[in-house]
Phi, psi and omega in degrees: 000331177290343174267319186291313185299312178298323179294321179291336179277347184303316180304322179285337179270344188297313182297312176300321180295317177298319178299318179299318182293319181288318180294320181279356177072031178055040179269175179297324179295321179296317178297324179294316177298318179297320179295321178298320178298317179293317179297321179298321178296319179294317180297317179299317179295322180296312180296319180298319179292318185287340185255012179246130176221159175222152184203140173261115183243105180064245183255027181213156175253131179241131172244136183235135176223130182226051181290303175243303173248150183282130181229129178237123178246128182245128181236114174298137183297331181290344180271350185289121180270329182190158177232120182254138178240125178228150182230089174297168187305312182293322177297318180296321180297325183261006179074028180244173179208164177252129180245121181247136182247127183242128177250356181076007184255359185232031176068231184274358182255147179283152179292322182214152182217123174256104193278353181201084175237158180290162180298318179295318180294323178296317179293322178296314180295320181300313179295322182288318182288327182272348183297324184288328181267343179289133181217158177304135182288153181297158181294342181290338183274129181296161173061048177258007178295152180304141181188198180294151181296331180236125180229119179292141177258310178202142168244119185288119179299149183294333180294337178287348175295343177293343176285348187308311181298342181291334183289334179081351184292332184246008185292332182273014181304314179301318180292327177295319178296316180296316178298319178296320179295319179295316178298321178294320179295320179293324181291322181264007186304313182296320181293330182267004179081020179255129181259173177295328177297322178296319179295318178296321179295319178296320178295319178295324180294317178296320179294330178281353176237073185299328180296320178293319180297316178294324179295317177297317179298319179296320178296320179295319179296317179294331181280348184303307181294327181288312179294319178297317178296323179294314180296320178299317180294322179297318183282332187244020182297133179052050178292126181228132173243129182213166178252130182218113174050050177082012180233149167266124185243123177247125179239137181198167172115142178261304180279311177249100180283126186234139177235122182243130181249128178242122181294121187301320184289349177259357177282125184251358180159200182207162180233123180259125187235138172211150173261183182299310182296320179295322181295319179297325180274352179075032180239156181217165170244156186226135172239147176273146174258110190232140176286139174062038183252119175278149179053053186293334181296331178258310186286335184272004183290124178266324182214139167283199180296116177222160176304144184303318181299323178292318180298317179298318180294318183291316179295324176296323181284319186276326186238312181148143185278160172242127192248350187264149175287158177278139181271137181287157177265161187296158181303331180297333176295326177294318179296321179293321178295317179296316181299316181293327182281333188254324189301320179299322182283333173292323175296320177293325176296317178298321178296321177296318178296319178296320178295321177295321182288324184272321187236325184072181179118161185293320184297325179291325175296317179298316179298319181294314180296318180297318180296320179295319178297316180293323178296319178295324178291331181295334181296304178296330178294318178295319178296321179292324177297320179292317179297334180280342180291142177176158175208157182193169181209129183251013181098337179235329182224146175250155182224141173226145183220144177196168177102161178226295177299328171224096181269130183231132174241117179261131176244118188233139177295146181299323182292344180278345181286123182248357179176170179232147175226125177253114184246136184216115175281173179299318180291324177293323178298318179293329181272349179077029179232170178207170175253122180260121183247121175272114178285127184230132179279046180197167176060233182278354179090344179190144181229132195252137165259109191271136174055053170269155176297151184303310179295324181297317180295316180294318181294325179293315178298320179292330178290319183285316181232071184297328183292339179277316193258337185305318181295343185256358182267136174245120181256126180286168177289144180293000000 
């Protein structure tokens, strides 16, 4: 840790050190100041390491830090929701790992973090910390018969990593690198002797060579699937999902190997997500819906891009299957989807026509043609949004689905529903539809069935939780 901490602090020290060297003119005094900064970082890391301890006392974990003021944090073992183990490159080189403890009580931050323990100690602590919260899984969960403590569910084949660019999450990686380089140049411009005039001159030169600018843009666009696929593979290398002592454990990563544990008895369902490109290829991503889970977008991932049939099989095995078909929404929902998809571009078309009539010019023609193309594209997009709408209930789990560019279907256990919310805008009231939101004490906190008929929404809520709504429903004579 006395090696890792100073190295990890170098990026934050680099800019001040470079500034000292440039201001001092690379003199002996400048080198001395830079050396003092590095030594100070090492001393700070030494004191930080020497004043931190952790201990398991009875039914609680205590971490103590006495760098300036003494701080003691106590975590009851029964509150621990999960223990994550990650191994960044330097930790892996030195045989260490980072152990993060999540209780679900501090939002996106972990309750405690042990930044440098050995691999054996991490496994020992993980088993010890999770032993108190691990319990026999409910009878509703498949495969609860006695068996080995660890049972693999799926290991994602490496050839499925080729699906990575379809998700779109990493496609903008080349532009992110270019943006970061430009931001770094602007930040260090004064230290490197570059002024704002130099930056403006470089921009004017590039603008004066449009062929070069277009060529760079084309290269970045062509690099998008390759760079995105590479980043996706780095993060999801050797993805493994398994069941271990009452927990679902997901392991992944090439450079930083990460292991995330989700307590099975706190899993309330799952969310299957796909984009347009993923849908055409028949692949989806899956997240778990878990109570008290911080950073669920990262920690709750059950599967990267895998074929839909595999995802259905894995979620059924790991959490529980959903057996009922989704019910369609009324035709008025289709009209609303089409109106929303087309109307903005029709307004832009009207603006283009007005510009041509009042001023004319090539740019107005370009705007008009672009608006018409987008309006034409909005029609199939609106139809696809309507086709994606649906909700259902199979007696044990309810499901809601919506979206097109990012279509998400949430499957939630009936016991996880803690309330209902019926929301209706002025336009929905005129159309006779509403949005039914199932309140869930897990995941996003609520999952919506959009634009269901008024009677359909009330009847669905009464079907899922009849004991709540039956006393308040009045049924007219047939």
